[in-house]
C-alpha positions, 0 to 999 in steps of 0.5 A: 500500500505504501508503494501505491501511495508514493506513486500517487504522490509522484503522479500528483507532482506531474499534475501540478507541473512540478516534475515529470514521471516516466515508466521504464522497462524492456520488451522483446519481439520475435517472429513468435507471435503473442497470442493469448488465446483464440477460437475457431469454428469447429472442424476448421484449422487456423494456423499462425505463422511462427518461426525463429528469428533474431530478437528486437529488444525495445527499452522504453520510457513512457510518460505518466500521461501516455503522451510521450514514449522514448523507445530505444531498439536493440537487436540482440542482447541487452545488458547493463551498458545498453540500459546505461546508454538509454538512460544517458540519452534520456537524461539529456532531453529532460526539461524538468526534474523527472522520476523514472519508475523501474523494476529490480531486474539485474540490468538495473541492480548491476554495479555499473548501473547503480554507479550512474545514479549520482550522475543522473541525479545531478541531471535531475533524473531520479529513479524509483525502484518498484518492490519485487512483488508489484510489477502491475505498478509499472504502467509501461507493462500495459503498453507492451501488452497493447503493442503485442496483443492489439497493435501488431497485426498478424501479418507483421509476423510474415518476416523479420523485415515486416516485423521490424517495419511494423514495430517501428511504425507502432513505436513512432506513433505512440501518443499519436495513432496509438494511444494509451491512457492511465487517468 
């Protein structure tokens, strides 16, 4: 409960214009489509193409209002140095004090990442780590769900090039053609 109260306090600062609040996380995309469930007429078979492919990893900062999304796309492995580069780039764009909500993944708890926190705080970028038992408090998780289950059409999985094109289109249009709201 105290974590929800702290988030409400941070969200109140956003609504007053005192600071910004963003949610950070990573998600992977491959040619294995995300299908939570499906139905088909009795006796008919519906097949969804699926194959092995490289993975596109998206690291992203989503603002509390769902209006601004800063994605960083990496093909292949993501490690702490990748996350640090993303946070450095994000920190350079800040116009007011900003808190970033993130989980306690090994990327974020590594020595190299933790060593950067004082530098980011000098740039008015503050980190707020979620407790391990509360992933639902990281609103960017809802964005990943929207992308994977609603905004990526089935034909995006025809080829890796098509997946990449479609994913980049979605990422570039979050807050424009693809909207999400938490208020």
